[in-house]
N, C-alpha and C positions, 0 to 999 in steps of 0.2 A: 132598458136600452131603447133608443129611438128606433121606431119601425122603419123610417126612411133610411137610416144608417144600415140596418140589417138588410134591407133590400139591395142597397148599393153594394154592400160587402158580399152578398151572395151572387152578384152578377159580374164581379171583377175578373179581369184577365191579367195575369201577372206575366211580365216579360223582364228577364234579368240575365246577367252574365254569371255563369258559374263554371268553374273548371275550364275556362277558356272558350266556352261556347254559349250561345244564346239559348235560353230555356223559356218555353212558354207553357203556361198551365192555367187552369181555372181553379177557383176555390169556392167552397161553400161552407157555411157555418154548420157544423155538425152538432154542436151543443153550446148553450149559454148557462153558466152556473153563477147566478147573481150572488148567492151566499159567499162563494169563494172568489168572486170577481174574476172569473176566467171564461175564456171563449176558446173552443176547439174548432180550428179551421181544417177542413179536409182539402188537400191539394190533389188535383187529378188532371188528366189529359195525356196525350201521347208521350211527351217527354218524361212525365212522372210514371205513368202506368207501365212503360217499358222497363223501368228500373226497380219499381217498388210495388209490393202488394198492398201496403198500407203506408200512407204518408200524411201525418197530421202535424200542424203547428199549434201549440198550446200557448195562449197569451194569458198571463195572470197579473193583475195589479195587486201589489202587496202594500198595504198602508203602513206608513212609518209613524212614530210617535209625534213627530213635529208637524203632522198634517199633510206631508207630501207622500208620494208613493213611489215604489220601485216597480219596474216591469220585468217580469221573468218570462222568457221565451223557452219553451221546451220543444224538442222535435221527437215525435214518435214515428218510427218507421219499421218496416219489414222489407228487406231486400228481396227482389224477385229470384235471385240466385246468388251464390257465393262470389261470382265474378264482379258483381256490382259493389262499388266502393261506398263506404259510409258517406252521407250527404254533407260533407264539410262545407262545400260551396254554398249550399242552401243556408247553413248556419251563419256563414260569413255575411251573406246577403241580409239576413234578419238582424245581425249585429250592426251592419252599416245603416240599415233603415232606422233602427232604434236610435243610433247616434245622430242621424240627420234630424229625426223628430225632436230629440233633446235640444239640439242646436237651435232649431226653429222656435221651440217653446221658450227657451231662455232668452232669445232675441225679443220675442213678443212680451215676455215678462219685463225685460229691461225697458221696452217702449212704454209699457203701462206705468212703470215706476217713474220714468222721466215725465210722462204726462201728468201724473199726480203731483210730482214735485213742482212742475211749472204752474200747475193750477193753484197750488198752495201759495206760491210766491206771488201770483197775481192777486189772490185774495188778501194777502198781507199788505200789498202796496195800495190797495183801494182805500 
């Protein structure tokens, strides 16, 4: 993994809406497993620490037979007490981010295909 990317990821501040309120937290990379293509992010900060003893997001790329990959997000958490609700809002946030990334990547893939098609057409005309 690119070291500059790791440095960026360890310094990020996350700000998002969940359960009707703004949540801020920091994240750091807890571990990278290149063999299993997974990264464990530890989320922490006042909003997280008040509700959870442990809060990790686990990102794993699972290769498919066609050369593409699926991304699996898992949430590992331990509530600070029984009054704290499960982190459904955080999971919804991860789901939305993943969909937004998919949309962006598909648009970029379509742009690349259109560019290749236009380039081939120009080559044929010459």
